[in-house]
All heavy atoms as a GROMACS GRO file, in nm:
protein
  636
    1MET      N    1   9.722   1.293   4.966
    1MET     CA    2   9.616   1.352   4.889
    1MET      C    3   9.532   1.230   4.829
    1MET      O    4   9.410   1.241   4.824
    1MET     CB    5   9.674   1.434   4.778
    1MET     CG    6   9.575   1.506   4.700
    1MET     SD    7   9.489   1.623   4.806
    1MET     CE    8   9.374   1.696   4.698
    2LYS      N    9   9.603   1.127   4.783
    2LYS     CA   10   9.525   1.013   4.728
    2LYS      C   11   9.438   0.950   4.837
    2LYS      O   12   9.328   0.908   4.806
    2LYS     CB   13   9.618   0.912   4.668
    2LYS     CG   14   9.684   0.964   4.543
    2LYS     CD   15   9.781   0.856   4.484
    2LYS     CE   16   9.850   0.909   4.357
    2LYS     NZ   17   9.939   0.809   4.305
    3LEU      N   18   9.491   0.943   4.958
    3LEU     CA   19   9.417   0.879   5.064
    3LEU      C   20   9.294   0.961   5.098
    3LEU      O   21   9.184   0.904   5.112
    3LEU     CB   22   9.504   0.870   5.190
    3LEU     CG   23   9.437   0.819   5.318
    3LEU    CD1   24   9.394   0.670   5.292
    3LEU    CD2   25   9.534   0.821   5.436
    4LEU      N   26   9.309   1.094   5.101
    4LEU     CA   27   9.194   1.184   5.130
    4LEU      C   28   9.090   1.165   5.018
    4LEU      O   29   8.970   1.159   5.046
    4LEU     CB   30   9.244   1.331   5.138
    4LEU     CG   31   9.133   1.432   5.161
    4LEU    CD1   32   9.063   1.404   5.295
    4LEU    CD2   33   9.189   1.566   5.152
    5THR      N   34   9.133   1.162   4.895
    5THR     CA   35   9.040   1.148   4.780
    5THR      C   36   8.966   1.013   4.791
    5THR      O   37   8.845   1.008   4.770
    5THR     CB   38   9.114   1.158   4.649
    5THR    OG1   39   9.183   1.284   4.646
    5THR    CG2   40   9.020   1.148   4.535
    6GLY      N   41   9.043   0.910   4.826
    6GLY     CA   42   8.982   0.778   4.843
    6GLY      C   43   8.878   0.771   4.953
    6GLY      O   44   8.768   0.712   4.942
    7LEU      N   45   8.912   0.840   5.070
    7LEU     CA   46   8.819   0.839   5.178
    7LEU      C   47   8.690   0.919   5.144
    7LEU      O   48   8.582   0.873   5.184
    7LEU     CB   49   8.886   0.901   5.302
    7LEU     CG   50   8.991   0.818   5.371
    7LEU    CD1   51   9.063   0.897   5.478
    7LEU    CD2   52   8.930   0.691   5.425
    8VAL      N   53   8.705   1.033   5.076
    8VAL     CA   54   8.585   1.109   5.036
    8VAL      C   55   8.503   1.029   4.940
    8VAL      O   56   8.375   1.025   4.951
    8VAL     CB   57   8.634   1.245   4.971
    8VAL    CG1   58   8.515   1.310   4.903
    8VAL    CG2   59   8.694   1.334   5.081
    9PHE      N   60   8.561   0.962   4.844
    9PHE     CA   61   8.490   0.881   4.752
    9PHE      C   62   8.413   0.769   4.818
    9PHE      O   63   8.295   0.746   4.794
    9PHE     CB   64   8.576   0.825   4.638
    9PHE     CG   65   8.508   0.742   4.540
    9PHE    CD1   66   8.428   0.794   4.444
    9PHE    CD2   67   8.520   0.601   4.540
    9PHE    CE1   68   8.360   0.720   4.352
    9PHE    CE2   69   8.451   0.525   4.452
    9PHE     CZ   70   8.374   0.585   4.350
   10CYS      N   71   8.479   0.697   4.910
   10CYS     CA   72   8.416   0.586   4.978
   10CYS      C   73   8.304   0.634   5.067
   10CYS      O   74   8.200   0.572   5.074
   10CYS     CB   75   8.521   0.514   5.065
   10CYS     SG   76   8.636   0.412   4.970
   11SER      N   77   8.323   0.746   5.135
   11SER     CA   78   8.209   0.798   5.216
   11SER      C   79   8.097   0.843   5.132
   11SER      O   80   7.979   0.827   5.169
   11SER     CB   81   8.260   0.909   5.313
   11SER     OG   82   8.296   1.022   5.231
   12LEU      N   83   8.124   0.894   5.013
   12LEU     CA   84   8.013   0.931   4.920
   12LEU      C   85   7.935   0.809   4.875
   12LEU      O   86   7.819   0.806   4.876
   12LEU     CB   87   8.070   1.009   4.797
   12LEU     CG   88   7.972   1.044   4.691
   12LEU    CD1   89   7.876   1.145   4.746
   12LEU    CD2   90   8.051   1.110   4.579
   13VAL      N   91   8.003   0.704   4.837
   13VAL     CA   92   7.942   0.579   4.791
   13VAL      C   93   7.862   0.516   4.908
   13VAL      O   94   7.746   0.471   4.884
   13VAL     CB   95   8.047   0.479   4.738
   13VAL    CG1   96   7.990   0.342   4.716
   13VAL    CG2   97   8.107   0.539   4.610
   14LEU      N   98   7.916   0.512   5.022
   14LEU     CA   99   7.842   0.454   5.134
   14LEU      C  100   7.719   0.537   5.171
   14LEU      O  101   7.618   0.484   5.212
   14LEU     CB  102   7.936   0.434   5.258
   14LEU     CG  103   8.045   0.331   5.242
   14LEU    CD1  104   8.138   0.337   5.362
   14LEU    CD2  105   7.988   0.197   5.229
   15GLY      N  106   7.732   0.670   5.161
   15GLY     CA  107   7.616   0.753   5.197
   15GLY      C  108   7.507   0.750   5.093
   15GLY      O  109   7.396   0.771   5.122
   16VAL      N  110   7.540   0.711   4.970
   16VAL     CA  111   7.438   0.710   4.862
   16VAL      C  112   7.379   0.570   4.839
   16VAL      O  113   7.281   0.557   4.774
   16VAL     CB  114   7.505   0.758   4.731
   16VAL    CG1  115   7.413   0.753   4.615
   16VAL    CG2  116   7.555   0.898   4.745
   17SER      N  117   7.435   0.473   4.907
   17SER     CA  118   7.388   0.338   4.879
   17SER      C  119   7.241   0.310   4.898
   17SER      O  120   7.181   0.231   4.826
   17SER     CB  121   7.469   0.236   4.966
   17SER     OG  122   7.438   0.258   5.095
   18SER      N  123   7.173   0.382   4.989
   18SER     CA  124   7.033   0.360   5.018
   18SER      C  125   6.941   0.468   4.954
   18SER      O  126   6.820   0.460   4.971
   18SER     CB  127   7.010   0.356   5.168
   18SER     OG  128   7.041   0.480   5.223
   19ARG      N  129   6.995   0.566   4.886
   19ARG     CA  130   6.914   0.676   4.831
   19ARG      C  131   6.960   0.701   4.688
   19ARG      O  132   7.060   0.650   4.645
   19ARG     CB  133   6.933   0.802   4.915
   19ARG     CG  134   6.889   0.785   5.057
   19ARG     CD  135   6.908   0.912   5.134
   19ARG     NE  136   6.835   1.024   5.076
   19ARG     CZ  137   6.725   1.074   5.124
   19ARG    NH1  138   6.678   1.031   5.237
   19ARG    NH2  139   6.666   1.174   5.066
   20SER      N  140   6.879   0.783   4.620
   20SER     CA  141   6.914   0.807   4.483
   20SER      C  142   7.029   0.916   4.478
   20SER      O  143   7.046   0.992   4.571
   20SER     CB  144   6.796   0.864   4.405
   20SER     OG  145   6.762   0.994   4.449
   21TRP      N  146   7.103   0.909   4.372
   21TRP     CA  147   7.222   1.004   4.364
   21TRP      C  148   7.176   1.146   4.356
   21TRP      O  149   7.241   1.232   4.418
   21TRP     CB  150   7.298   0.968   4.230
   21TRP     CG  151   7.386   0.850   4.240
   21TRP    CD1  152   7.353   0.726   4.216
   21TRP    CD2  153   7.518   0.851   4.292
   21TRP    NE1  154   7.459   0.644   4.243
   21TRP    CE2  155   7.558   0.717   4.291
   21TRP    CE3  156   7.603   0.952   4.339
   21TRP    CZ2  157   7.688   0.683   4.331
   21TRP    CZ3  158   7.728   0.913   4.381
   21TRP    CH2  159   7.772   0.783   4.377
   22PHE      N  160   7.066   1.178   4.287
   22PHE     CA  161   7.028   1.317   4.270
   22PHE      C  162   6.982   1.378   4.403
   22PHE      O  163   7.014   1.493   4.432
   22PHE     CB  164   6.916   1.329   4.166
   22PHE     CG  165   6.967   1.293   4.028
   22PHE    CD1  166   6.912   1.181   3.962
   22PHE    CD2  167   7.064   1.366   3.965
   22PHE    CE1  168   6.955   1.146   3.839
   22PHE    CE2  169   7.105   1.330   3.838
   22PHE     CZ  170   7.054   1.220   3.775
   23SER      N  171   6.906   1.304   4.478
   23SER     CA  172   6.862   1.363   4.608
   23SER      C  173   6.985   1.380   4.704
   23SER      O  174   6.991   1.476   4.776
   23SER     CB  175   6.756   1.276   4.674
   23SER     OG  176   6.808   1.150   4.715
   24PHE      N  177   7.076   1.284   4.703
   24PHE     CA  178   7.194   1.293   4.788
   24PHE      C  179   7.274   1.412   4.748
   24PHE      O  180   7.322   1.487   4.835
   24PHE     CB  181   7.275   1.163   4.778
   24PHE     CG  182   7.391   1.160   4.871
   24PHE    CD1  183   7.380   1.118   5.001
   24PHE    CD2  184   7.521   1.205   4.827
   24PHE    CE1  185   7.486   1.116   5.083
   24PHE    CE2  186   7.625   1.203   4.910
   24PHE     CZ  187   7.611   1.158   5.043
   25LEU      N  188   7.299   1.430   4.621
   25LEU     CA  189   7.384   1.543   4.572
   25LEU      C  190   7.314   1.676   4.602
   25LEU      O  191   7.383   1.774   4.635
   25LEU     CB  192   7.418   1.528   4.428
   25LEU     CG  193   7.511   1.415   4.388
   25LEU    CD1  194   7.527   1.399   4.237
   25LEU    CD2  195   7.642   1.429   4.458
   26GLY      N  196   7.183   1.680   4.592
   26GLY     CA  197   7.107   1.800   4.620
   26GLY      C  198   7.113   1.834   4.770
   26GLY      O  199   7.136   1.949   4.808
   27GLU      N  200   7.104   1.731   4.861
   27GLU     CA  201   7.121   1.754   4.999
   27GLU      C  202   7.263   1.800   5.033
   27GLU      O  203   7.281   1.888   5.116
   27GLU     CB  204   7.084   1.629   5.078
   27GLU     CG  205   6.943   1.586   5.068
   27GLU     CD  206   6.918   1.449   5.120
   27GLU    OE1  207   7.016   1.376   5.155
   27GLU    OE2  208   6.802   1.407   5.128
   28ALA      N  209   7.362   1.741   4.961
   28ALA     CA  210   7.503   1.775   4.987
   28ALA      C  211   7.524   1.926   4.946
   28ALA      O  212   7.589   2.002   5.016
   28ALA     CB  213   7.597   1.690   4.912
   29TYR      N  214   7.467   1.964   4.837
   29TYR     CA  215   7.483   2.102   4.789
   29TYR      C  216   7.418   2.198   4.886
   29TYR      O  217   7.474   2.299   4.925
   29TYR     CB  218   7.420   2.119   4.647
   29TYR     CG  219   7.420   2.261   4.605
   29TYR    CD1  220   7.531   2.320   4.553
   29TYR    CD2  221   7.302   2.339   4.610
   29TYR    CE1  222   7.536   2.457   4.511
   29TYR    CE2  223   7.302   2.464   4.565
   29TYR     CZ  224   7.420   2.524   4.522
   29TYR     OH  225   7.415   2.655   4.475
   30ASP      N  226   7.295   2.169   4.932
   30ASP     CA  227   7.228   2.250   5.025
   30ASP      C  228   7.298   2.256   5.161
   30ASP      O  229   7.306   2.360   5.223
   30ASP     CB  230   7.078   2.201   5.046
   30ASP     CG  231   6.994   2.226   4.922
   30ASP    OD1  232   7.030   2.312   4.842
   30ASP    OD2  233   6.896   2.157   4.912
   31GLY      N  234   7.358   2.144   5.205
   31GLY     CA  235   7.430   2.141   5.326
   31GLY      C  236   7.557   2.229   5.317
   31GLY      O  237   7.591   2.297   5.413
   32ALA      N  238   7.622   2.221   5.205
   32ALA     CA  239   7.744   2.308   5.183
   32ALA      C  240   7.701   2.453   5.182
   32ALA      O  241   7.773   2.539   5.238
   32ALA     CB  242   7.816   2.267   5.053
   33ARG      N  243   7.588   2.485   5.125
   33ARG     CA  244   7.539   2.623   5.126
   33ARG      C  245   7.505   2.669   5.264
   33ARG      O  246   7.533   2.781   5.306
   33ARG     CB  247   7.413   2.632   5.035
   33ARG     CG  248   7.380   2.774   4.998
   33ARG     CD  249   7.269   2.775   4.900
   33ARG     NE  250   7.152   2.721   4.965
   33ARG     CZ  251   7.047   2.673   4.902
   33ARG    NH1  252   7.042   2.671   4.769
   33ARG    NH2  253   6.941   2.629   4.962
   34ASP      N  254   7.450   2.577   5.352
   34ASP     CA  255   7.430   2.611   5.493
   34ASP      C  256   7.562   2.643   5.563
   34ASP      O  257   7.562   2.732   5.644
   34ASP     CB  258   7.360   2.494   5.563
   34ASP     CG  259   7.214   2.478   5.518
   34ASP    OD1  260   7.151   2.577   5.474
   34ASP    OD2  261   7.159   2.368   5.530
   35MET      N  262   7.657   2.561   5.537
   35MET     CA  263   7.789   2.583   5.595
   35MET      C  264   7.846   2.714   5.556
   35MET      O  265   7.907   2.789   5.635
   35MET     CB  266   7.887   2.467   5.566
   35MET     CG  267   7.845   2.332   5.615
   35MET     SD  268   7.861   2.320   5.794
   35MET     CE  269   8.041   2.305   5.804
   36TRP      N  270   7.835   2.750   5.426
   36TRP     CA  271   7.887   2.875   5.374
   36TRP      C  272   7.811   2.997   5.438
   36TRP      O  273   7.869   3.096   5.472
   36TRP     CB  274   7.870   2.882   5.226
   36TRP     CG  275   7.928   3.015   5.167
   36TRP    CD1  276   7.854   3.117   5.124
   36TRP    CD2  277   8.065   3.052   5.164
   36TRP    NE1  278   7.940   3.218   5.092
   36TRP    CE2  279   8.071   3.181   5.108
   36TRP    CE3  280   8.183   2.990   5.194
   36TRP    CZ2  281   8.186   3.250   5.088
   36TRP    CZ3  282   8.300   3.056   5.172
   36TRP    CH2  283   8.300   3.185   5.119
   37ARG      N  284   7.676   2.977   5.453
   37ARG     CA  285   7.601   3.087   5.516
   37ARG      C  286   7.645   3.112   5.659
   37ARG      O  287   7.653   3.225   5.702
   37ARG     CB  288   7.452   3.056   5.505
   37ARG     CG  289   7.362   3.160   5.556
   37ARG     CD  290   7.215   3.139   5.541
   37ARG     NE  291   7.175   3.009   5.573
   37ARG     CZ  292   7.111   2.922   5.492
   37ARG    NH1  293   7.093   2.958   5.366
   37ARG    NH2  294   7.080   2.805   5.530
   38ALA      N  295   7.666   3.003   5.730
   38ALA     CA  296   7.715   3.020   5.873
   38ALA      C  297   7.847   3.086   5.875
   38ALA      O  298   7.881   3.170   5.961
   38ALA     CB  299   7.717   2.887   5.946
   39TYR      N  300   7.939   3.048   5.778
   39TYR     CA  301   8.068   3.109   5.774
   39TYR      C  302   8.062   3.258   5.741
   39TYR      O  303   8.130   3.341   5.806
   39TYR     CB  304   8.157   3.040   5.666
   39TYR     CG  305   8.292   3.098   5.648
   39TYR    CD1  306   8.393   3.081   5.742
   39TYR    CD2  307   8.325   3.180   5.539
   39TYR    CE1  308   8.514   3.138   5.725
   39TYR    CE2  309   8.443   3.241   5.523
   39TYR     CZ  310   8.543   3.215   5.613
   39TYR     OH  311   8.662   3.275   5.600
   40SER      N  312   7.976   3.293   5.646
   40SER     CA  313   7.959   3.435   5.610
   40SER      C  314   7.900   3.514   5.730
   40SER      O  315   7.944   3.628   5.750
   40SER     CB  316   7.861   3.442   5.490
   40SER     OG  317   7.920   3.380   5.384
   41ASP      N  318   7.807   3.453   5.802
   41ASP     CA  319   7.748   3.520   5.922
   41ASP      C  320   7.858   3.541   6.022
   41ASP      O  321   7.857   3.644   6.095
   41ASP     CB  322   7.634   3.441   5.979
   41ASP     CG  323   7.511   3.441   5.889
   41ASP    OD1  324   7.506   3.522   5.794
   41ASP    OD2  325   7.422   3.361   5.913
   42MET      N  326   7.945   3.443   6.040
   42MET     CA  327   8.058   3.456   6.141
   42MET      C  328   8.146   3.573   6.101
   42MET      O  329   8.184   3.648   6.188
   42MET     CB  330   8.133   3.326   6.147
   42MET     CG  331   8.247   3.327   6.243
   42MET     SD  332   8.342   3.180   6.241
   42MET     CE  333   8.428   3.189   6.084
   43ARG      N  334   8.178   3.580   5.974
   43ARG     CA  335   8.268   3.684   5.931
   43ARG      C  336   8.202   3.823   5.945
   43ARG      O  337   8.266   3.919   5.979
   43ARG     CB  338   8.312   3.665   5.783
   43ARG     CG  339   8.377   3.538   5.754
   43ARG     CD  340   8.514   3.533   5.803
   43ARG     NE  341   8.597   3.630   5.728
   43ARG     CZ  342   8.725   3.654   5.755
   43ARG    NH1  343   8.782   3.597   5.854
   43ARG    NH2  344   8.793   3.733   5.685
   44GLU      N  345   8.070   3.832   5.926
   44GLU     CA  346   8.000   3.955   5.938
   44GLU      C  347   7.989   3.999   6.085
   44GLU      O  348   8.000   4.112   6.117
   44GLU     CB  349   7.860   3.945   5.878
   44GLU     CG  350   7.780   4.070   5.879
   44GLU     CD  351   7.645   4.049   5.811
   44GLU    OE1  352   7.629   3.967   5.725
   44GLU    OE2  353   7.550   4.126   5.852
   45ALA      N  354   7.960   3.899   6.177
   45ALA     CA  355   7.949   3.930   6.315
   45ALA      C  356   8.075   3.976   6.379
   45ALA      O  357   8.079   4.074   6.451
   45ALA     CB  358   7.900   3.803   6.388
   46ASN      N  359   8.192   3.917   6.339
   46ASN     CA  360   8.323   3.957   6.380
   46ASN      C  361   8.334   3.972   6.535
   46ASN      O  362   8.390   4.072   6.577
   46ASN     CB  363   8.361   4.090   6.309
   46ASN     CG  364   8.509   4.116   6.312
   46ASN    OD1  365   8.584   4.026   6.330
   46ASN    ND2  366   8.546   4.242   6.300
   47TYR      N  367   8.280   3.878   6.608
   47TYR     CA  368   8.299   3.872   6.755
   47TYR      C  369   8.411   3.777   6.790
   47TYR      O  370   8.424   3.673   6.727
   47TYR     CB  371   8.165   3.830   6.823
   47TYR     CG  372   8.062   3.930   6.816
   47TYR    CD1  373   7.936   3.902   6.766
   47TYR    CD2  374   8.079   4.057   6.871
   47TYR    CE1  375   7.835   3.996   6.758
   47TYR    CE2  376   7.977   4.151   6.863
   47TYR     CZ  377   7.854   4.120   6.810
   47TYR     OH  378   7.756   4.215   6.806
   48ILE      N  379   8.483   3.810   6.891
   48ILE     CA  380   8.588   3.719   6.942
   48ILE      C  381   8.527   3.595   6.997
   48ILE      O  382   8.429   3.598   7.076
   48ILE     CB  383   8.674   3.795   7.048
   48ILE    CG1  384   8.741   3.914   6.982
   48ILE    CG2  385   8.773   3.700   7.108
   48ILE    CD1  386   8.820   4.004   7.083
   49ASN      N  387   8.586   3.477   6.961
   49ASN     CA  388   8.544   3.350   7.014
   49ASN      C  389   8.403   3.307   6.981
   49ASN      O  390   8.338   3.226   7.045
   49ASN     CB  391   8.559   3.338   7.164
   49ASN     CG  392   8.700   3.350   7.207
   49ASN    OD1  393   8.793   3.311   7.140
   49ASN    ND2  394   8.727   3.413   7.324
   50SER      N  395   8.350   3.363   6.872
   50SER     CA  396   8.210   3.324   6.830
   50SER      C  397   8.215   3.216   6.720
   50SER      O  398   8.110   3.165   6.682
   50SER     CB  399   8.135   3.448   6.769
   50SER     OG  400   8.202   3.492   6.655
   51ASP      N  401   8.338   3.171   6.686
   51ASP     CA  402   8.349   3.076   6.576
   51ASP      C  403   8.283   2.941   6.606
   51ASP      O  404   8.224   2.879   6.521
   51ASP     CB  405   8.493   3.061   6.531
   51ASP     CG  406   8.582   3.011   6.643
   51ASP    OD1  407   8.553   3.042   6.758
   51ASP    OD2  408   8.680   2.946   6.616
   52LYS      N  409   8.292   2.899   6.735
   52LYS     CA  410   8.234   2.769   6.767
   52LYS      C  411   8.083   2.768   6.751
   52LYS      O  412   8.024   2.667   6.707
   52LYS     CB  413   8.269   2.730   6.914
   52LYS     CG  414   8.416   2.702   6.927
   52LYS     CD  415   8.454   2.650   7.068
   52LYS     CE  416   8.604   2.627   7.069
   52LYS     NZ  417   8.643   2.542   7.174
   53TYR      N  418   8.012   2.879   6.786
   53TYR     CA  419   7.877   2.884   6.767
   53TYR      C  420   7.837   2.876   6.622
   53TYR      O  421   7.749   2.799   6.588
   53TYR     CB  422   7.822   3.014   6.825
   53TYR     CG  423   7.683   3.046   6.781
   53TYR    CD1  424   7.569   2.975   6.831
   53TYR    CD2  425   7.655   3.140   6.675
   53TYR    CE1  426   7.441   3.003   6.786
   53TYR    CE2  427   7.528   3.165   6.628
   53TYR     CZ  428   7.422   3.095   6.687
   53TYR     OH  429   7.298   3.115   6.641
   54PHE      N  430   7.908   2.949   6.539
   54PHE     CA  431   7.868   2.948   6.397
   54PHE      C  432   7.904   2.817   6.327
   54PHE      O  433   7.829   2.774   6.239
   54PHE     CB  434   7.934   3.066   6.324
   54PHE     CG  435   7.876   3.200   6.358
   54PHE    CD1  436   7.937   3.288   6.444
   54PHE    CD2  437   7.748   3.238   6.309
   54PHE    CE1  438   7.880   3.412   6.482
   54PHE    CE2  439   7.690   3.358   6.342
   54PHE     CZ  440   7.758   3.444   6.428
   55HIS      N  441   8.016   2.754   6.369
   55HIS     CA  442   8.046   2.624   6.317
   55HIS      C  443   7.938   2.522   6.350
   55HIS      O  444   7.896   2.436   6.279
   55HIS     CB  445   8.186   2.577   6.356
   55HIS     CG  446   8.295   2.648   6.290
   55HIS    ND1  447   8.389   2.715   6.356
   55HIS    CD2  448   8.321   2.662   6.157
   55HIS    CE1  449   8.479   2.766   6.266
   55HIS    NE2  450   8.436   2.736   6.148
   56ALA      N  451   7.896   2.526   6.480
   56ALA     CA  452   7.792   2.432   6.531
   56ALA      C  453   7.664   2.458   6.457
   56ALA      O  454   7.591   2.361   6.420
   56ALA     CB  455   7.778   2.446   6.683
   57ARG      N  456   7.631   2.590   6.436
   57ARG     CA  457   7.504   2.617   6.364
   57ARG      C  458   7.506   2.566   6.218
   57ARG      O  459   7.408   2.509   6.174
   57ARG     CB  460   7.479   2.770   6.364
   57ARG     CG  461   7.336   2.801   6.325
   57ARG     CD  462   7.319   2.945   6.299
   57ARG     NE  463   7.372   2.976   6.173
   57ARG     CZ  464   7.385   3.096   6.118
   57ARG    NH1  465   7.361   3.203   6.192
   57ARG    NH2  466   7.432   3.117   5.995
   58GLY      N  467   7.623   2.587   6.153
   58GLY     CA  468   7.635   2.540   6.016
   58GLY      C  469   7.624   2.385   6.010
   58GLY      O  470   7.562   2.334   5.921
   59ASN      N  471   7.692   2.317   6.101
   59ASN     CA  472   7.686   2.168   6.109
   59ASN      C  473   7.544   2.126   6.133
   59ASN      O  474   7.497   2.030   6.066
   59ASN     CB  475   7.774   2.114   6.210
   59ASN     CG  476   7.926   2.121   6.171
   59ASN    OD1  477   7.953   2.122   6.052
   59ASN    ND2  478   8.012   2.130   6.267
   60TYR      N  479   7.475   2.186   6.221
   60TYR     CA  480   7.338   2.145   6.256
   60TYR      C  481   7.247   2.167   6.136
   60TYR      O  482   7.166   2.078   6.095
   60TYR     CB  483   7.285   2.223   6.377
   60TYR     CG  484   7.140   2.199   6.404
   60TYR    CD1  485   7.105   2.082   6.472
   60TYR    CD2  486   7.039   2.286   6.365
   60TYR    CE1  487   6.971   2.053   6.503
   60TYR    CE2  488   6.907   2.261   6.394
   60TYR     CZ  489   6.875   2.139   6.458
   60TYR     OH  490   6.742   2.118   6.489
   61ASP      N  491   7.254   2.285   6.076
   61ASP     CA  492   7.167   2.313   5.959
   61ASP      C  493   7.191   2.218   5.841
   61ASP      O  494   7.099   2.174   5.781
   61ASP     CB  495   7.187   2.462   5.911
   61ASP     CG  496   7.127   2.564   6.010
   61ASP    OD1  497   7.051   2.529   6.098
   61ASP    OD2  498   7.174   2.678   6.002
   62ALA      N  499   7.317   2.193   5.820
   62ALA     CA  500   7.352   2.099   5.710
   62ALA      C  501   7.304   1.958   5.740
   62ALA      O  502   7.252   1.890   5.653
   62ALA     CB  503   7.502   2.099   5.688
   63ALA      N  504   7.320   1.913   5.862
   63ALA     CA  505   7.277   1.777   5.900
   63ALA      C  506   7.126   1.758   5.893
   63ALA      O  507   7.080   1.654   5.866
   63ALA     CB  508   7.330   1.747   6.037
   64GLN      N  509   7.051   1.865   5.910
   64GLN     CA  510   6.909   1.859   5.904
   64GLN      C  511   6.861   1.837   5.762
   64GLN      O  512   6.743   1.802   5.743
   64GLN     CB  513   6.845   1.986   5.961
   64GLN     CG  514   6.864   2.003   6.103
   64GLN     CD  515   6.806   1.889   6.187
   64GLN    OE1  516   6.691   1.853   6.168
   64GLN    NE2  517   6.886   1.828   6.270
   65ARG      N  518   6.945   1.854   5.665
   65ARG     CA  519   6.911   1.831   5.521
   65ARG      C  520   6.893   1.686   5.488
   65ARG      O  521   6.834   1.653   5.388
   65ARG     CB  522   7.018   1.894   5.430
   65ARG     CG  523   7.034   2.039   5.444
   65ARG     CD  524   6.923   2.112   5.371
   65ARG     NE  525   6.945   2.252   5.380
   65ARG     CZ  526   6.866   2.342   5.327
   65ARG    NH1  527   6.765   2.307   5.257
   65ARG    NH2  528   6.890   2.469   5.343
   66GLY      N  529   6.955   1.601   5.568
   66GLY     CA  530   6.949   1.459   5.534
   66GLY      C  531   7.090   1.400   5.524
   66GLY      O  532   7.186   1.466   5.564
   67PRO      N  533   7.102   1.278   5.480
   67PRO     CA  534   7.235   1.215   5.470
   67PRO      C  535   7.336   1.289   5.388
   67PRO      O  536   7.452   1.297   5.417
   67PRO     CB  537   7.205   1.076   5.406
   67PRO     CG  538   7.062   1.053   5.431
   67PRO     CD  539   6.995   1.184   5.440
   68GLY      N  540   7.292   1.354   5.274
   68GLY     CA  541   7.379   1.433   5.194
   68GLY      C  542   7.431   1.551   5.263
   68GLY      O  543   7.550   1.588   5.255
   69GLY      N  544   7.347   1.624   5.338
   69GLY     CA  545   7.390   1.736   5.414
   69GLY      C  546   7.479   1.705   5.528
   69GLY      O  547   7.578   1.773   5.554
   70ALA      N  548   7.451   1.587   5.594
   70ALA     CA  549   7.540   1.541   5.700
   70ALA      C  550   7.678   1.506   5.645
   70ALA      O  551   7.781   1.538   5.706
   70ALA     CB  552   7.479   1.420   5.772
   71TRP      N  553   7.679   1.445   5.529
   71TRP     CA  554   7.809   1.414   5.467
   71TRP      C  555   7.886   1.539   5.431
   71TRP      O  556   8.005   1.546   5.458
   71TRP     CB  557   7.785   1.328   5.341
   71TRP     CG  558   7.905   1.297   5.263
   71TRP    CD1  559   7.996   1.198   5.297
   71TRP    CD2  560   7.952   1.367   5.147
   71TRP    NE1  561   8.096   1.202   5.200
   71TRP    CE2  562   8.074   1.305   5.113
   71TRP    CE3  563   7.909   1.478   5.077
   71TRP    CZ2  564   8.150   1.356   5.003
   71TRP    CZ3  565   7.982   1.520   4.970
   71TRP    CH2  566   8.100   1.460   4.932
   72ALA      N  567   7.817   1.638   5.376
   72ALA     CA  568   7.885   1.757   5.338
   72ALA      C  569   7.943   1.829   5.465
   72ALA      O  570   8.055   1.881   5.461
   72ALA     CB  571   7.789   1.856   5.267
   73ALA      N  572   7.861   1.831   5.575
   73ALA     CA  573   7.908   1.896   5.696
   73ALA      C  574   8.034   1.825   5.754
   73ALA      O  575   8.127   1.895   5.796
   73ALA     CB  576   7.799   1.899   5.799
   74GLU      N  577   8.036   1.696   5.741
   74GLU     CA  578   8.147   1.617   5.790
   74GLU      C  579   8.274   1.643   5.709
   74GLU      O  580   8.381   1.663   5.762
   74GLU     CB  581   8.117   1.465   5.791
   74GLU     CG  582   8.224   1.384   5.853
   74GLU     CD  583   8.183   1.237   5.867
   74GLU    OE1  584   8.063   1.208   5.868
   74GLU    OE2  585   8.273   1.155   5.862
   75VAL      N  586   8.256   1.648   5.580
   75VAL     CA  587   8.372   1.671   5.486
   75VAL      C  588   8.426   1.808   5.506
   75VAL      O  589   8.550   1.830   5.515
   75VAL     CB  590   8.331   1.641   5.339
   75VAL    CG1  591   8.442   1.684   5.246
   75VAL    CG2  592   8.304   1.497   5.325
   76ILE      N  593   8.339   1.906   5.514
   76ILE     CA  594   8.386   2.045   5.527
   76ILE      C  595   8.443   2.065   5.665
   76ILE      O  596   8.545   2.137   5.679
   76ILE     CB  597   8.266   2.142   5.503
   76ILE    CG1  598   8.220   2.133   5.358
   76ILE    CG2  599   8.307   2.283   5.544
   76ILE    CD1  600   8.096   2.211   5.328
   77ARG      N  601   8.388   2.004   5.768
   77ARG     CA  602   8.436   2.024   5.903
   77ARG      C  603   8.580   1.968   5.919
   77ARG      O  604   8.663   2.022   5.986
   77ARG     CB  605   8.346   1.954   6.003
   77ARG     CG  606   8.388   1.966   6.147
   77ARG     CD  607   8.303   1.878   6.230
   77ARG     NE  608   8.301   1.744   6.166
   77ARG     CZ  609   8.266   1.637   6.230
   77ARG    NH1  610   8.228   1.645   6.353
   77ARG    NH2  611   8.256   1.524   6.165
   78GLU      N  612   8.615   1.859   5.848
   78GLU     CA  613   8.746   1.802   5.859
   78GLU      C  614   8.853   1.890   5.800
   78GLU      O  615   8.968   1.874   5.831
   78GLU     CB  616   8.752   1.665   5.788
   78GLU     CG  617   8.671   1.562   5.863
   78GLU     CD  618   8.662   1.428   5.793
   78GLU    OE1  619   8.717   1.418   5.681
   78GLU    OE2  620   8.602   1.334   5.851
   79ASP      N  621   8.818   1.986   5.718
   79ASP     CA  622   8.915   2.078   5.657
   79ASP      C  623   8.953   2.192   5.755
   79ASP      O  624   9.050   2.253   5.734
   79ASP     CB  625   8.862   2.141   5.528
   79ASP     CG  626   8.857   2.038   5.417
   79ASP    OD1  627   8.929   1.936   5.426
   79ASP    OD2  628   8.784   2.063   5.319
   80ASP      N  629   8.871   2.211   5.859
   80ASP     CA  630   8.903   2.319   5.950
   80ASP      C  631   9.016   2.284   6.044
   80ASP      O  632   9.047   2.183   6.080
   80ASP     CB  633   8.777   2.346   6.041
   80ASP     CG  634   8.672   2.421   5.964
   80ASP    OD1  635   8.702   2.472   5.854
   80ASP    OD2  636   8.557   2.421   6.005
   0.00000   0.00000   0.00000
């Protein structure tokens, strides 16, 4: 658990080094919201083997937000 926390913290610091904290955190929040929306759509669709499409859509939408969104998509994706 400590290793995971350390990795998340280091990736957050490296991702923020070139941008302001507020914009990065805003992008991360919006990216997490994109991932949640894709997950909710997947649950609502309830089709067999459709999870890869919705995961890919959530990752793409989050990554389009910028470095913060890409970071959020990567962190959330590793939990799957």
